[in-house]
VEXDREN-2710 file (C-alpha; in Angstrom, 1 decimal):
% VEXDREN-2710
k/r/px/py/pz
1/UNK/-8.7/-46.1/-223.7
2/UNK/-8.9/-49.1/-221.6
3/UNK/-10.9/-50.0/-218.6
4/UNK/-10.6/-52.1/-215.4
5/UNK/-13.8/-52.9/-213.6
6/UNK/-12.4/-54.3/-210.2
7/UNK/-15.2/-56.5/-209.0
8/UNK/-18.5/-54.2/-210.3
9/UNK/-19.2/-51.7/-213.0
10/UNK/-16.6/-49.1/-214.8
11/UNK/-17.7/-45.6/-215.3
12/UNK/-14.7/-43.8/-217.5
13/UNK/-14.8/-40.3/-217.4
14/UNK/-12.3/-38.3/-219.6
15/UNK/-11.2/-34.7/-218.4
16/UNK/-9.1/-32.5/-221.0
17/UNK/-6.1/-31.9/-218.6
18/UNK/-3.8/-29.8/-221.7
19/UNK/-4.0/-28.7/-224.5
20/UNK/-0.9/-27.4/-226.9
21/UNK/-1.5/-26.5/-230.8
22/UNK/0.0/-30.0/-231.4
23/UNK/-1.9/-32.7/-229.7
24/UNK/-4.5/-32.7/-226.3
25/UNK/-3.9/-34.7/-223.5
26/UNK/-6.5/-36.5/-221.9
27/UNK/-6.4/-38.3/-218.2
28/UNK/-8.6/-41.0/-217.3
29/UNK/-10.5/-41.8/-214.6
30/UNK/-12.2/-44.8/-214.0
31/UNK/-14.3/-44.7/-211.3
32/UNK/-15.5/-49.0/-210.3
33/UNK/-17.7/-49.8/-207.1
34/UNK/-19.5/-52.5/-206.0
35/UNK/-21.7/-53.5/-203.3
36/UNK/-19.2/-55.1/-200.8
37/UNK/-16.6/-52.5/-201.2
38/UNK/-16.3/-48.3/-201.7
39/UNK/-15.8/-46.4/-204.9
40/UNK/-12.0/-46.7/-206.3
41/UNK/-10.8/-44.4/-208.8
42/UNK/-7.9/-44.9/-210.9
43/UNK/-5.2/-41.8/-212.2
44/UNK/-2.5/-42.4/-214.4
45/UNK/-0.6/-38.8/-214.5
46/UNK/2.7/-40.6/-216.4
47/UNK/1.2/-39.2/-219.5
48/UNK/0.7/-35.4/-218.4
49/UNK/3.0/-32.5/-218.2
50/UNK/4.8/-32.3/-215.4
51/UNK/3.8/-29.2/-214.3
52/UNK/-0.2/-29.8/-214.6
53/UNK/0.0/-32.7/-212.5
54/UNK/-0.3/-31.9/-208.8
55/UNK/-3.4/-30.2/-209.1
56/UNK/-4.6/-32.7/-211.1
57/UNK/-3.4/-35.6/-208.4
58/UNK/-4.5/-33.1/-205.1
59/UNK/-8.6/-32.5/-207.5
60/UNK/-8.6/-35.9/-208.2
61/UNK/-7.7/-36.6/-204.7
62/UNK/-10.5/-33.8/-203.4
63/UNK/-13.5/-35.3/-205.3
64/UNK/-13.8/-38.9/-203.1
65/UNK/-16.6/-38.9/-201.2
66/UNK/-15.6/-40.6/-197.3
67/UNK/-14.7/-44.0/-198.2
68/UNK/-13.5/-43.8/-201.8
69/UNK/-9.7/-44.7/-202.9
70/UNK/-7.2/-42.8/-205.6
71/UNK/-5.1/-45.4/-207.0
72/UNK/-2.1/-42.9/-208.2
73/UNK/0.6/-43.7/-211.2
74/UNK/2.8/-41.9/-211.1
75/UNK/6.8/-42.2/-212.3
76/UNK/8.2/-40.8/-209.6
77/UNK/7.7/-41.0/-206.3
78/UNK/4.4/-39.0/-204.7
79/UNK/5.3/-38.5/-200.9
80/UNK/4.7/-34.7/-201.8
81/UNK/0.9/-35.7/-201.9
82/UNK/1.5/-37.1/-198.4
83/UNK/3.0/-34.3/-197.4
84/UNK/0.5/-32.2/-199.0
85/UNK/-2.7/-33.8/-197.0
86/UNK/-0.7/-33.7/-194.6
87/UNK/-0.6/-30.5/-193.9
88/UNK/-3.6/-29.6/-195.0
89/UNK/-5.7/-31.8/-193.7
90/UNK/-3.9/-34.2/-190.6
91/UNK/-2.9/-37.3/-191.3
92/UNK/-5.5/-39.0/-188.9
93/UNK/-8.2/-38.2/-192.4
94/UNK/-6.5/-40.4/-195.3
95/UNK/-4.6/-43.4/-195.9
96/UNK/-1.6/-43.7/-198.2
97/UNK/-0.3/-47.2/-199.4
98/UNK/2.7/-47.7/-201.9
99/UNK/1.3/-50.4/-204.4
100/UNK/4.0/-50.4/-206.3
101/UNK/8.1/-48.9/-205.7
102/UNK/9.2/-47.7/-208.6
103/UNK/12.1/-47.4/-210.4
104/UNK/10.1/-46.3/-213.3
105/UNK/6.4/-46.9/-211.9
106/UNK/5.5/-45.7/-208.7
107/UNK/1.4/-46.8/-207.4
108/UNK/0.1/-45.7/-204.4
109/UNK/-3.5/-46.1/-203.3
110/UNK/-4.6/-43.3/-201.3
111/UNK/-8.1/-44.0/-199.2
112/UNK/-10.1/-40.4/-197.7
113/UNK/-10.7/-42.4/-194.2
114/UNK/-12.4/-39.0/-192.4
115/UNK/-14.0/-35.7/-193.5
116/UNK/-11.3/-33.4/-194.9
117/UNK/-11.3/-29.7/-192.6
118/UNK/-9.5/-26.4/-194.4
119/UNK/-6.4/-26.2/-192.6
120/UNK/-6.7/-24.3/-189.8
121/UNK/-10.3/-24.4/-189.7
122/UNK/-9.8/-26.7/-185.9
123/UNK/-7.8/-23.6/-184.4
124/UNK/-9.3/-21.5/-182.6
125/UNK/-8.1/-17.6/-183.8
126/UNK/-7.0/-15.5/-181.5
127/UNK/-8.9/-11.9/-180.4
128/UNK/-7.7/-9.0/-182.4
129/UNK/-6.9/-6.3/-179.8
130/UNK/-7.9/-2.8/-181.5
END
């Protein structure tokens, strides 16, 4: 597994994504940080079976602390991540920037800018009439 440093120390964690009788697929999430920038995670899901990707992507984003970024590498436009984050938490809680736009590789950088709110938590519940 290769590691990449962006001006700071690198810590690599391997997470088992999928296990079959013939092979195991691992997804490396590399975290780097330095005194002049927030932590940066890089997640490449191209080797992962498509039906397992979305959950891994969203888990990686939710694991970020405030101010940290996730660089996502995929083989298709990841706009579904944008729309999911917007619907679940609001567009003001994250930034979403395309670094590379296909046709074979897409890279986006997503930064957690505000603490995430659970869907519907900011909406007052109407009293239940009995």
